[in-house]
Structures are given as structure tokens and as C-alpha cells.
C-alpha positions as CSV (number, residue, x, y, z in Angstrom):
1,M,122.5,135.1,103.5
2,S,120.5,134.3,100.5
3,H,118.6,130.9,99.9
4,P,117.2,129.2,96.8
5,F,113.7,129.7,98.2
6,D,114.1,133.2,98.0
7,D,113.6,133.4,94.2
8,L,110.3,131.7,94.6
9,T,108.3,134.9,94.4
10,P,104.5,135.0,93.5
11,D,104.8,136.0,90.2
12,F,107.5,133.5,89.4
13,M,105.4,130.7,91.0
14,L,102.2,131.7,89.0
15,D,104.2,132.1,85.9
16,A,105.7,128.4,86.2
17,V,102.3,126.8,86.9
18,D,100.6,128.8,84.0
19,G,103.7,127.5,81.8
20,A,102.9,124.0,82.8
21,G,99.5,124.3,81.6
22,F,97.6,124.9,84.8
23,L,96.2,128.3,84.4
24,S,96.0,130.2,87.4
25,D,93.5,133.1,88.7
26,G,96.2,134.7,90.6
27,R,95.3,133.3,94.1
28,L,98.1,131.9,96.0
29,L,98.1,130.4,99.5
30,Q,101.3,129.0,101.3
31,L,100.5,125.7,103.0
32,N,102.7,124.3,105.9
33,S,105.6,122.6,104.6
34,F,109.4,123.1,105.4
35,E,111.5,120.5,103.3
36,N,109.6,121.7,99.9
37,R,107.7,124.8,99.3
38,V,103.7,123.9,98.8
39,Y,101.1,126.4,97.6
40,Q,97.6,126.1,96.9
41,V,96.9,127.8,93.4
42,G,93.7,128.8,92.2
43,Q,92.6,127.8,88.7
44,E,90.5,129.9,86.2
45,E,88.5,126.8,85.8
46,G,87.8,124.0,88.0
47,P,89.1,123.8,91.9
48,P,92.5,124.9,93.0
49,V,95.4,122.8,92.7
50,I,98.4,122.2,95.0
51,V,101.9,122.7,93.8
52,K,105.1,121.5,95.3
53,F,108.3,123.2,94.4
54,Y,111.1,120.4,95.3
55,R,114.0,121.6,97.5
56,P,117.1,122.0,94.9
57,Q,119.9,119.5,95.2
58,R,117.8,117.0,97.4
59,W,116.7,114.6,94.9
60,S,117.6,114.0,91.3
61,D,115.2,114.0,88.6
62,E,115.2,110.2,88.4
63,Q,114.3,109.9,92.2
64,I,111.4,112.2,91.8
65,L,110.2,110.7,88.6
66,E,110.4,107.1,90.2
67,E,108.5,108.3,93.2
68,H,105.8,109.6,90.7
69,A,105.7,106.5,88.5
70,F,105.0,104.4,91.8
71,S,102.3,106.8,92.9
72,L,100.5,106.5,89.7
73,F,101.0,102.8,89.8
74,L,99.4,102.8,93.2
75,V,96.4,104.9,91.8
76,E,96.1,102.3,88.6
77,R,95.7,99.6,91.6
78,D,92.8,101.7,93.3
79,L,94.9,102.7,96.2
80,P,93.8,105.9,97.7
81,V,97.3,108.0,97.2
82,V,97.0,111.7,95.9
83,A,99.5,111.3,92.7
84,P,101.0,114.0,90.8
85,E,98.7,115.1,87.9
86,V,100.2,114.4,84.4
87,R,100.1,116.7,81.2
88,D,101.2,115.5,78.1
89,G,102.9,112.6,79.8
90,I,104.6,114.8,81.9
91,S,104.5,115.0,85.8
92,L,107.5,116.7,86.6
93,F,108.0,120.3,85.4
94,H,110.8,122.7,85.5
95,C,111.3,126.4,85.4
96,D,114.5,128.4,86.0
97,G,116.4,126.0,88.4
98,F,113.2,124.9,90.1
99,S,111.5,121.3,89.9
100,F,107.7,121.1,90.7
101,A,104.6,119.0,90.6
102,V,101.1,119.6,90.7
103,F,98.5,117.7,92.4
104,R,95.0,117.7,92.9
105,R,93.5,119.2,96.0
106,A,92.3,116.6,98.8
107,G,90.3,117.3,101.8
108,G,89.9,115.3,105.0
109,H,91.1,115.0,108.5
110,A,93.8,113.0,110.3
111,P,92.8,109.6,111.3
112,E,92.0,108.7,114.6
113,L,94.6,106.3,116.0
114,A,92.4,105.8,119.1
115,N,89.5,104.5,117.0
116,D,89.9,100.8,116.1
117,S,88.1,101.1,113.0
118,H,90.3,103.6,111.7
119,L,93.6,101.6,112.6
120,E,92.0,98.4,111.1
121,Q,91.2,100.1,108.0
122,L,94.8,101.6,108.0
123,G,96.2,98.3,108.4
124,R,94.2,96.8,105.4
125,T,95.1,99.7,103.1
126,L,98.7,99.6,104.0
127,A,98.6,95.8,103.1
128,R,97.4,96.5,99.7
129,W,100.0,99.2,99.2
130,H,103.0,96.8,100.4
131,A,101.6,94.1,97.9
132,C,102.2,96.6,95.6
133,G,105.4,97.8,96.7
134,S,107.2,94.5,96.3
135,D,106.0,94.6,92.7
136,R,107.9,97.3,91.3
137,P,111.2,97.8,93.4
138,Y,112.6,101.2,93.4
139,Q,116.1,101.6,91.4
140,Q,117.0,105.2,92.1
141,R,115.6,105.8,95.6
142,P,117.2,105.2,99.1
143,T,117.2,102.1,100.9
144,L,116.7,102.2,104.6
145,D,119.9,101.0,106.9
146,A,118.8,102.1,110.4
147,V,122.3,101.6,111.6
148,D,124.1,103.3,108.8
149,D,121.5,106.2,108.8
150,I,121.9,106.7,112.4
151,R,125.6,106.6,112.5
152,T,125.7,108.9,109.7
153,A,123.4,111.6,111.3
154,S,124.9,111.3,114.6
155,T,128.4,111.9,113.4
156,F,127.4,115.1,111.7
157,L,125.4,116.0,115.0
158,I,128.4,115.2,117.3
159,N,131.1,116.9,115.0
160,D,129.0,120.2,114.1
161,V,125.8,120.5,116.4
162,V,125.2,119.0,119.7
163,D,126.0,121.5,122.5
164,L,129.7,121.3,123.9
165,N,128.3,120.6,127.5
166,Y,126.3,117.2,126.1
167,R,128.5,116.1,123.4
168,G,130.8,113.6,125.3
169,Q,127.3,112.1,126.8
170,Y,125.8,112.2,123.4
171,R,128.4,110.4,121.7
172,D,128.8,107.6,124.4
173,L,124.8,107.1,124.4
174,I,124.8,106.9,120.3
175,G,127.6,104.3,120.5
176,Q,125.4,102.2,123.1
177,L,122.4,102.6,120.8
178,L,124.3,101.4,117.9
179,E,125.8,98.5,119.6
180,A,122.3,97.5,121.2
181,I,120.5,97.9,117.5
182,E,123.4,95.7,115.9
183,Q,123.0,92.9,118.5
184,R,119.4,93.0,117.9
185,L,119.4,92.8,114.1
186,A,122.2,90.6,113.8
187,D,121.6,87.7,111.3
188,L,117.9,89.3,110.8
189,N,117.0,89.8,106.9
190,F,113.7,91.3,106.3
191,P,112.2,91.9,102.9
192,L,112.4,95.3,101.3
193,L,109.7,97.1,99.6
194,N,108.5,100.4,98.3
195,V,107.0,101.9,101.4
196,H,105.7,105.7,102.2
197,G,108.5,106.2,104.4
198,D,106.8,109.1,106.6
199,C,103.5,107.3,107.1
200,H,102.4,109.7,110.3
201,T,98.9,111.2,110.7
202,G,100.0,114.4,109.3
203,N,100.4,112.4,105.7
204,I,97.1,110.7,105.9
205,L,93.6,112.5,105.1
206,W,90.5,110.4,106.4
207,R,87.8,110.8,104.0
208,D,84.8,108.9,103.2
209,D,85.7,106.2,105.8
210,S,89.1,105.9,104.2
211,P,92.6,106.8,104.6
212,H,93.8,109.1,101.7
213,F,97.8,109.2,101.5
214,V,99.7,112.4,100.7
215,D,103.4,113.4,100.2
216,L,105.5,110.4,99.1
217,D,108.6,112.7,99.5
218,D,110.4,110.2,101.6
219,S,109.4,107.2,100.0
220,L,112.1,104.7,100.0
221,R,112.8,100.7,100.0
222,A,112.5,99.5,103.6
223,P,111.0,96.6,105.6
224,A,107.2,97.0,106.1
225,M,107.2,97.7,109.4
226,Q,108.5,101.2,108.5
227,D,105.1,102.2,107.6
228,L,103.3,100.7,110.6
229,W,105.4,101.6,113.6
230,M,104.3,105.7,113.2
231,L,100.8,104.5,113.8
232,L,101.8,103.6,117.3
233,S,101.5,105.7,120.2
234,G,100.8,105.5,124.2
235,E,102.3,103.1,126.4
236,D,103.7,99.6,125.6
237,D,100.2,97.9,126.5
238,E,98.3,100.5,124.4
239,Q,100.9,100.0,121.5
240,Q,100.5,96.2,121.5
241,H,96.5,96.7,121.2
242,Q,97.3,98.6,118.4
243,L,99.6,96.4,116.8
244,R,96.9,93.7,117.0
245,V,94.3,96.0,115.5
246,L,96.6,97.0,112.7
247,A,97.2,93.4,112.1
248,K,93.7,92.4,111.9
249,G,93.2,94.7,108.9
250,Y,96.7,93.9,107.5
251,D,96.0,90.1,107.5
252,T,92.9,90.6,105.2
253,F,95.8,90.8,102.3
254,L,99.1,89.9,103.5
255,P,100.3,88.1,106.7
256,F,101.1,90.9,109.2
257,P,105.0,91.2,109.8
258,W,105.1,90.1,113.3
259,E,108.7,89.1,113.1
260,Q,109.5,92.7,112.4
261,K,108.6,94.1,115.6
262,A,112.3,93.9,116.5
263,L,112.6,96.9,114.3
264,I,110.2,99.3,116.0
265,E,112.7,100.6,118.7
266,P,115.6,100.9,116.1
267,L,113.3,102.7,113.5
268,R,112.1,105.1,116.1
269,I,115.7,105.9,117.5
270,R,116.4,106.3,113.6
271,R,113.7,108.9,113.3
272,M,114.7,110.9,116.5
273,V,118.4,111.3,115.2
274,C,117.7,111.7,111.6
275,Y,115.3,114.5,112.5
276,D,117.9,116.3,114.7
277,A,120.1,116.2,111.8
278,W,117.8,117.5,109.2
279,L,116.9,120.5,111.3
280,A,120.5,121.4,111.6
281,R,121.1,120.8,107.8
282,R,118.2,123.1,107.2
283,W,119.2,126.0,109.5
284,D,120.4,128.3,106.9
285,D,116.9,128.1,105.5
286,P,115.1,131.3,106.9
287,A,111.9,129.5,107.5
288,F,113.4,126.9,109.9
289,P,114.8,129.2,112.9
290,P,111.4,131.1,113.6
291,A,109.5,127.7,113.5
292,F,111.9,125.7,115.6
293,P,113.5,128.1,118.1
294,W,113.9,125.6,120.8
295,F,116.6,123.7,118.4
296,E,119.4,126.2,119.6
297,S,118.8,125.8,123.3
298,M,120.9,123.9,125.8
299,N,117.8,122.5,127.3
300,Y,117.0,121.0,124.0
301,W,120.2,118.6,124.0
302,S,119.5,117.9,127.7
303,G,116.1,116.7,126.6
304,Q,117.2,114.5,123.7
305,L,119.5,112.9,125.9
306,N,116.7,111.8,128.2
307,L,114.7,110.7,125.3
308,L,117.5,108.5,123.8
309,Q,118.3,107.0,127.3
310,Q,114.7,106.0,127.5
311,Q,115.0,104.5,124.2
312,L,118.1,102.5,125.3
313,R,116.1,101.3,128.3
314,D,113.1,100.3,125.8
315,M,115.7,98.5,123.5
316,Q,116.9,96.4,126.6
317,S,113.5,95.6,128.0
318,R,111.4,95.0,124.8
């Protein structure tokens, strides 16, 4: 079975990059990315650039350009964000059905979440981001709705994906989780802003004692907690400590949204269920089965049931 990315041959990509005004020297290195295809491309002059070829049919040009404009707005506000390069007023380029953007190469390593100074700095930086995120609300990009997102993703999984041996248990458990989430969030109304959306350590480069954020591909309108909860790990007491350290930095610029703690478990459940749906929807992409071979095993769904049951217990106890 053919796939749109099959047409991304080395010659095609180098010609596309050259045509956008970034003259390559023929060097091409594929980087780790599944949703899109991302390459480091050597340049005749200067350091290599990073080129992202967007997955066809995922985002409209208007949605991508809105994310680009916000990234550039953050850079104007001195936020450490790797924004797309702009040539003659253009940040989104097109070539034979593909859309792509070019970024400067940024070095660094993942932040150390066990390091309180790193967490505090992340809190400060995200507060500055969130202050900007309320200034220019997205009009084209999605808005996070935990209940609706879980319901949509789980319906697809139940109908087409979950192993038949576990489908009934999965359906019942999702129903319990949605009921618990709806009860928790009833009458709660949190302000929405433009967030990173996928703010885990894989999308943060630590350099010069500062975080640098990359890959705003999942940026959307959401409560501030969407960017904060993914920086938590470990047991409950560890996560409470991490929240306090994040808050210490965040409070430098904005009051920390303690009232949004109620969102943490629903957002965690949303990510788990939507991740499974994402894998299933991308399974026809030949890059996916070799990278995620466990996804088709019966044991995987048994494990997911156990994890979701733990999430239900956490919802009931926290």
C-alpha cells in the first residue's frame, strides 16, 4: 500500500528546499519524527537547517500559518521558541502537494525534571508564554475539550481497534472515566489561552541555563495546566513537590493556576486514550508498525486496561 510520504524522495526534498531559497549542499539526515517527516539539510553557506514536511491532510494552511504567527510573536516577546524561518514574508512553503517549513538548528539536551532549578525556570518561562498566549487567541486551531476528545477517540478505538477480548471491559471503563471526569469538571470554567500543547521534555531543549521550546505542531487553545502537568512524574508526593517548584517560578510573572489541579487526571487520561487513537489512525504509515510493534498485541490492551483502572482510582482519590 502506498503512502503520501513515499513521494518524499531525497531528490524531491532537496529540490523543494532549494526552491524555497535555502540552497542545500546535498546532505540530508532524517530525524526522529512520526507525525511529520523532519530532516536536517546541509546548506551551501552557514549551518544546516531543519525542514519539517507536514503530514498531508492533517492541518489546513490557515491552521499552520496561525501557529507560525504565534511562534514568531513569542520570539518577538523574547521567549525561547524555535520559530520557522521567514523568506520574503513566507514561512510555509509548498511543493507538489507537500507543505513544509524551515527552522534553524537548535542544540541542547532535555531538562532535568529532578533538578529544582530547571523546574523553577520552566515555570517562569511558561508563565511568560501564557501571558502572551492570552493576547492573541487562536481562531483557526483547535480548542481542548477533555470529555469530547476522550469520547471521540475511545469510540473509534472501541469500534475498530481494541482487541475483541477486552472490548467490553474497555467500553465500560471508559464510561466510568467519562462519568468521573464530567462530575469533577461540572460547573468549572477555566480561561483558555494559546499553549504549546505537547509540553514534554522531548520538545524542550536545555541550553545556556534556559529551556528552548520546539515543535508547536499540537499547539491549541487550552487551560494553562495542559502545559504544566506533563512536567510531573513519580509518586503523588513527588508530583506535589514538583508543582510547588513550578509554581515558585510561575508566580514570578503570573499567579499559578492552582485551581486547575482538578484537570491533571482528566488531561492525563485524555493523553492516554488519544495517543492510542493516534497510533491506530496512523497504522497505514509504514513508519509506524516497526516502531510500535507492541501496539497490535493482546497484552497491550490488557496493560492499557490496568493503567486506565489506576487512573480511575486516582480520579476517585485525588
